[in-house]
C-alpha positions in Angstrom: 6.2 -14.3 -18.4 7.6 -13.2 -22.0 11.0 -11.7 -21.0 14.6 -12.3 -22.3 15.9 -12.9 -18.7 14.2 -15.3 -16.0 10.8 -13.8 -14.0 10.4 -14.1 -10.5 7.7 -13.4 -8.2 7.4 -11.2 -4.8 5.7 -13.8 -3.0 4.5 -11.7 0.5 2.4 -14.7 1.8 -0.7 -12.9 1.0 -3.6 -14.5 -1.6 -2.7 -12.5 -4.5 1.3 -13.2 -5.0 0.4 -17.1 -3.8 -1.9 -17.9 -6.2 0.4 -16.2 -8.8 3.0 -19.0 -7.9 0.4 -21.6 -8.0 -1.1 -20.6 -11.4 2.4 -20.5 -12.8 3.8 -23.7 -11.4 0.4 -25.2 -12.6 1.1 -23.7 -16.5 4.6 -25.9 -16.1 7.2 -23.4 -14.6 9.8 -24.9 -12.5 12.3 -24.1 -10.2 10.3 -20.5 -10.2 12.3 -17.6 -8.2 10.4 -16.2 -5.1 11.6 -13.3 -2.9 10.2 -12.3 0.8 11.4 -9.5 3.0 10.7 -9.1 6.7 11.5 -6.4 8.6 12.1 -6.2 12.6 9.3 -6.5 15.0 8.8 -2.8 16.9 6.4 -1.8 19.4 4.7 -5.1 19.5 3.7 -5.4 15.6 5.4 -8.7 13.7 7.4 -7.2 11.1 7.1 -10.3 8.2 4.7 -12.9 7.4 7.7 -15.4 6.2 5.1 -18.2 8.0 2.6 -18.2 4.8 5.6 -17.2 2.1 7.5 -20.2 3.6 4.3 -22.6 3.0 3.5 -21.6 -0.7 7.4 -22.1 -1.4 7.5 -25.0 0.3 4.3 -26.6 -1.5 5.9 -25.7 -5.2 9.2 -26.0 -4.6 10.4 -22.4 -6.0 13.8 -21.2 -5.8 12.9 -19.2 -2.4 14.9 -16.4 -1.2 14.1 -14.1 2.0 15.6 -11.4 3.8 15.3 -10.1 7.2 16.1 -6.5 7.7 16.6 -4.6 11.0 15.2 -1.2 12.1 18.7 0.5 11.5 18.8 -0.9 7.5 15.2 0.8 7.2 16.4 3.7 8.5 19.6 3.7 6.6 17.6 3.2 3.4 15.0 6.2 4.1 16.9 8.7 2.1 17.2 6.8 -0.8 13.6 5.4 -1.0 12.6 9.4 -0.5 15.0 10.2 -3.7 12.9 7.8 -5.4 9.5 8.9 -4.7 8.2 11.2 -7.6 5.9 12.8 -5.2 5.8 12.3 -1.2 4.1 8.4 -0.3 3.1 8.1 2.7 2.2 4.9 3.0 5.3 3.2 4.9 5.7 0.0 2.7 7.3 1.9 0.3 10.5 1.7 1.9 9.8 -2.0 2.4 9.5 -2.3 -1.6 12.7 -0.3 -1.8 14.9 -2.8 0.4 13.3 -5.9 -1.4 13.7 -4.3 -4.7 17.3 -3.7 -4.0 17.9 -7.3 -3.1 15.7 -9.1 -5.7 17.7 -6.8 -8.5 20.9 -8.2 -7.8 19.4 -11.7 -9.3 16.6 -11.2 -11.2 15.5 -8.1 -13.5 11.6 -8.9 -14.0 9.3 -10.0 -11.3 5.3 -10.6 -10.8 3.6 -9.1 -8.1 0.2 -9.3 -6.7 -0.8 -5.3 -6.5 -4.1 -4.4 -7.9 -6.1 -7.3 -6.7 -7.7 -6.0 -3.8 -9.1 -3.0 -5.5 -10.3 -4.9 -8.4 -11.6 -7.8 -6.5 -12.8 -6.2 -3.3 -10.2 -7.2 -0.8 -10.0 -4.2 1.9 -11.9 -3.9 4.7 -13.8 -0.5 3.6 -15.7 -2.6 0.9 -18.0 -5.0 2.8 -20.1 -1.8 4.4 -21.1 -0.9 0.9 -23.4 -3.6 0.5 -25.8 -1.3 2.6 -24.9 2.0 1.6 -27.5 4.6 1.2 -27.8 6.8 -1.9 -24.7 6.4 -4.1 -22.5 5.1 -1.5 -20.3 8.1 -1.7 -21.1 9.2 2.1 -20.0 5.7 3.0 -16.9 5.7 1.2 -15.8 9.2 2.5 -16.8 7.6 6.2 -14.6 4.2 5.1 -12.0 5.2 3.9 -11.0 9.2 4.2 -7.8 9.6 6.1 -9.5 12.3 8.4 -12.3 15.1 8.0 -11.6 18.4 6.1 -11.9 20.4 9.3 -8.8 18.0 10.9 -7.0 19.1 7.5 -7.4 22.5 7.8 -6.1 22.6 11.5 -3.0 20.7 10.4 -2.3 23.5 7.7 -1.3 27.1 8.4 -4.1 29.7 7.5 -2.3 30.6 3.6 -2.8 27.1 2.9 -6.2 26.0 3.9 -8.9 25.4 1.4 -12.5 26.6 2.3 -14.1 24.0 0.0 -13.9 20.2 0.8 -12.9 19.4 -2.6 -11.7 15.8 -1.8 -15.3 15.4 -0.7 -16.3 16.8 -3.6 -14.1 14.9 -5.9 -15.6 11.9 -4.5 -19.3 12.8 -4.8 -19.1 13.6 -8.4 -17.1 10.4 -9.4 -19.9 8.6 -7.4 -22.5 10.3 -9.8 -21.2 9.6 -13.0 -23.3 6.5 -14.7 -22.3 3.3 -15.9 -21.9 1.3 -11.9 -24.9 -0.2 -11.1 -24.1 -0.3 -7.2 -22.3 1.2 -4.4 -19.7 -1.1 -4.5 -19.2 -0.6 -8.4 -19.0 3.0 -7.9 -16.3 2.8 -4.9 -14.2 0.0 -7.0 -14.6 2.3 -10.1 -13.1 5.0 -8.5 -10.4 3.0 -6.5 -9.2 1.3 -9.8 -9.3 4.5 -12.3 -7.6 6.9 -9.6 -6.5 5.7 -6.3 -4.7 2.3 -7.7 -3.0 4.6 -10.5 -1.8 7.5 -8.3 -0.7 5.3 -5.2 -0.2 1.7 -5.1 1.0 1.1 -8.6 2.9 4.4 -8.7 4.9 3.5 -5.5 5.8 0.0 -6.4 6.8 1.1 -9.9 8.9 4.3 -8.1 10.7 1.8 -5.7 11.6 -0.8 -8.1 12.6 0.9 -11.0 15.1 2.6 -8.6 17.2 -0.6 -8.8 16.6 -1.3 -12.1 13.8 -3.9 -11.4 10.7 -4.4 -13.5 7.5 -5.4 -11.7 5.0 -6.9 -13.6 1.2 -6.9 -12.3 -0.6 -9.5 -13.7 -3.8 -9.2 -11.6 -4.4 -5.4 -14.0 -4.4 -7.2 -17.0 -7.2 -4.9 -18.9 -9.3 -8.3 -19.8 -9.1 -9.7 -16.2 -10.4 -6.1 -14.8 -12.9 -6.0 -17.3 -14.5 -9.4 -16.5 -14.0 -8.5 -12.3 -16.4 -5.5 -13.3 -19.0 -7.4 -14.8 -18.6 -10.0 -11.4 -21.7 -9.6 -9.2 -20.5 -7.4 -6.1 -21.9 -10.4 -3.5 -19.6 -12.7 -5.3 -16.6 -10.2 -4.8 -17.4 -8.8 -1.4 -18.1 -13.3 -0.3 -16.1 -14.8 2.6 -14.8 -11.4 3.9 -14.0 -9.9 0.5 -12.2 -11.5 -2.9 -14.2 -14.2 -2.3 -13.7 -14.9 -6.2 -10.2 -15.5 -5.6 -10.3 -17.3 -2.2 -12.5 -19.6 -4.0 -9.9 -20.3 -6.8 -7.4 -20.2 -4.5 -8.4 -23.3 -2.1 -7.4 -25.7 -4.6 -3.9 -24.9 -5.1 -3.4 -23.0 -2.2 -2.5 -24.2 1.5 -5.7 -23.3 3.6 -3.9 -20.8 6.2 -2.9 -18.7 3.1 -6.2 -18.3 1.5 -8.2 -17.9 5.2 -5.7 -15.6 7.2 -6.7 -12.2 8.0 -5.9 -9.3 5.5 -2.3 -8.4 6.0 -0.4 -5.7 4.6 3.2 -5.1 3.9 4.3 -4.9 7.5 6.8 -2.1 8.4 6.6 -1.4 12.1 9.1 0.9 12.4 7.4 3.3 10.6 3.9 2.5 11.3 4.5 3.1 14.9 7.2 5.5 15.2 9.8 5.0 18.1 13.2 5.4 18.5 15.4 6.3 15.9 12.6 6.4 12.6 11.2 9.1 15.4 14.0 11.2 16.1 14.2 11.6 12.3 10.7 12.6 12.0 10.9 15.1 14.7 14.3 16.5 13.8 12.8 17.2 10.2 9.3 18.6 11.5 11.1 20.9 14.0 13.8 22.0 11.3 14.4 25.5 10.4 13.6 24.4 6.7 9.7 23.1 8.3 9.8 26.5 10.1 10.6 28.6 7.4 8.1 26.9 4.4 5.1 27.4 7.4 3.3 24.7 5.9 2.3 23.0 8.7 0.5 24.5 11.5 3.2 24.5 14.4 0.5 23.5 17.3 -0.9 20.5 15.6 2.7 19.5 14.7 3.2 19.6 18.1 0.6 17.4 19.4 1.3 15.0 17.2 4.8 14.9 18.3 3.8 15.1 22.1 2.3 11.6 21.7 3.2 10.1 18.8 1.3 6.9 19.1 -2.0 8.1 19.8 -2.9 10.2 16.0 -4.3 7.5 13.9 -6.1 7.7 10.7 -9.1 5.9 9.9 -7.4 3.1 8.4 -5.0 3.0 11.1 -1.9 4.6 9.9 0.1 7.2 12.0 -0.9 10.8 11.2 2.9 11.9 12.3 4.5 9.5 9.8 2.6 10.9 7.2 3.5 14.8 7.9 6.9 13.5 8.8 7.1 12.2 5.3 6.1 15.1 3.7 8.1 17.2 5.3 11.3 14.8 4.5 10.4 14.6 0.8 10.2 18.2 0.6 13.7 18.6 1.9 15.4 15.7 0.0 14.1 17.7 -3.5 14.8 20.9 -2.4 11.3 22.7 -1.9 11.8 25.6 -0.8 9.8 27.9 1.6 6.7 29.8 0.7 
C-alpha cells in the first residue's frame, strides 16, 4: 500500500481479489476504492460477476465503481489492446483488463489485484488430478493442460513451419525431471509459477494496465508468501476443491457465496464464444491477403475452424478460432511481414 497516490483494488468478485479487500479492511483501510467490469452476455454466457463483487463491496463499505461494457465497445477496443500486447496473447480476458484499466486509470493510478493466487495455491481445475498422478506427473500435465496435441499443431501450420519434435512435451518432461519438488503437484506448481505465470497472466495484466499508465501490484506474488506456499503440503492446497488454504482463511472474513462459488474466469463471452461482429473481424483477418501471403496457417485447417466457429475448443475450453484469429490480428497490427 506504500504509494504517493491512493491505491485501489481490482475486485472481480473471486476469492483472491475479495480476500485482498477483506485483509486491507482488517488492516484499517477505510473508503477503499474498488473497481469491477462486466461485459455484455453473449451466446448464453453471462458476462459479469457483479453479484459477487457487490457482496464484498457492501460488506466492507468500499468506494465501489463498476462498469458494464457492451460488445460493440469490446470490438472497438481490440485494436488498442492488440497494439499493447508485447506478444500475441490469446487469453480473451486481456481485452477485459484493457477496458477495465482504461476506466480505472481515470481516477486511480495504482491498484492491487489477485493475480497469481491460483498458480501459487493450486486453484485451477487441472491441479487435483496430480494427487493420483503416475510417475513424475508430466503425462498428467500434458493431458490436463496442453491446448492440443503436437499432431494437431502440425495440421494447423503450413509445412515450412512444422517441427518434427514435440518440443512442448520435451520442455515439460525436462522441467518435471529437475530435483527439488517432492510431489507431482509441487512439480506442476513449480513450472506454473516459474514459467507459465511469468510468461502469460502476469505479462498480460502488466501490458494491459501499463497501456493506460496504471500500476498493478500482485500481493499473492510476494516472494515470502510464495516461498511459504511452496512449503505447504499439497493436500492442504488441494482441499475443498482447490485453494483450500485460502478458502479456510476467507471463511471468517468473506460472504459464503464468494468463498464457495465455482472457480470463475474474467468472462468475455463475445470473444470466448465468437459470434456477430467479433466473428466477422476474425474471419476477415484470417482470409485476408496478408494472411494468405504469410503462409503460416494451413488454409484447410483455418477453413475448418471458420466452418463451425463454436465447435472447436481447447482442453481448457477456449476457442481455437479465436486463438489463431488473435495471432493473425497481432501479426497484422505489428506489421510482421510475410515469410
